[in-house]
N, C-alpha and C positions, 0 to 999 in steps of 0.2 A: 234808731241807731243806739248802740250801747257799747261799752267797753268794760272789760273785767278789771277789777282792782285786786291785787294780791293782798291777802290778809293772812295772818298767822293761822294756825289750826283752829277750825271752827267746830265746837262740839255739837252745834245744832244740825239737825238733818231735816230734809224736806219730806213730803208725803211718800215718796218711793224709797226712803231710807238712805239716800245719798247725801253727801255733804252739801251745805249751802254755799253758793258763790256770791260774793259781793260784787255787784255789777253797777256801772254808771250809765244812766240814761242820757242820750243826746237828742231826744225828741224836742220839738219846738215848745211843747206844753210843759215839759219837765227837764230842761237842759241842765246837765251836771248833777242831777239828783241821783243818789245811790239807793239801790234796793237789793234785797236778798232774793235769790232765785235758785232753782234746782241747778246742780252743777252741769246738767245736760242742756241748759239754756244757751242758745246760740242765735243771736239776732240775725246774723248774716245769712243763715240757712233757714230761718223761720222755725227751727226746732225749739220747743219750749220745755222739754223734759216733762215733769209731772204737773206743770202749771203752777207750782208754788210761787207766790209773789208776796212780798211784804216790803214796804218802804223802810229803809234803814235810817234815814235822816228826816228831820222835820221839814215841812213844806217850805217853799220859797215865797218871798214876797213878790208882788207883781214887778217891782222895779228890778229885782235881781234877775228874774226870768227875762225881762225886756233887754237888760244890759247884755246878758249872756247870748241871747238870740241875735242882738245887733252885732256883737263881736264875732259870732259864727258866720253871719252874712258877710261882714267885712273880710273875714279870713278867706271865705270862698271867692270873693271878688279879687282879693290880692293873689290868690292861687291862680285864678283865671288870667289875670294880667301877666303874672310871671310866665305862665305857659305860652301866652301870646308872644311875649318878648323872646322866649327861648326859640320859638318857631322863626321869629324875625332874624335872630342871630344865625340859625341854621341856614336860612336863605342867603344871608350875607356871606357866610363861610363858603357855601356852594358856588356863589358867583365869584368870590375871590379865588377859589381853587381853579375854576374854569379859566379865569383871566391869567392866573399864574401858569397854567398849562399852555395857554396860547402863547404867552411870552417865551416860555421854555422852548416850545416847538419852533417858533420864529428864530430864536437865538441859535438853535441847533442847525437850522437851514443855512443861516448866515455862516456859521462855522464850517459846515460841510462845503459850501461854496468857496469859502476862503481857502480851505485845505486842498480841494481837488480841482476846482474850475480855474482859479487864478493862476496856479502853476501851469496849467495846460495852455492858458492864453499867452503866457510868457514864452513858452516853448515854440508856439506857432508864429511868433513875430519874427 
């Protein structure tokens, strides 16, 4: 996984003559490391342009990589928990709406009975 980093104009070009893009890697082996690639590089589609590749920054230490990977895992866990909580809230809202509808219908029946049936009972006495 990678993400593009906007950088001012880059005079350097890749093998196919296009401008180089500064891209950030989010793989577990090189999390957060930046590299230069063909501007046609697109991780999400698997398109690699002319396959130009060059690390932009120096390598990471093991502890940096481990910390970033742990933070990425923690972030995914939190996102999953948030998603689960959102689903829980949706269920509560749905139940609440159905109860509200039930109470509304019950109240309307009582009102209709009060308006139409009670006067009819008084007339027949």
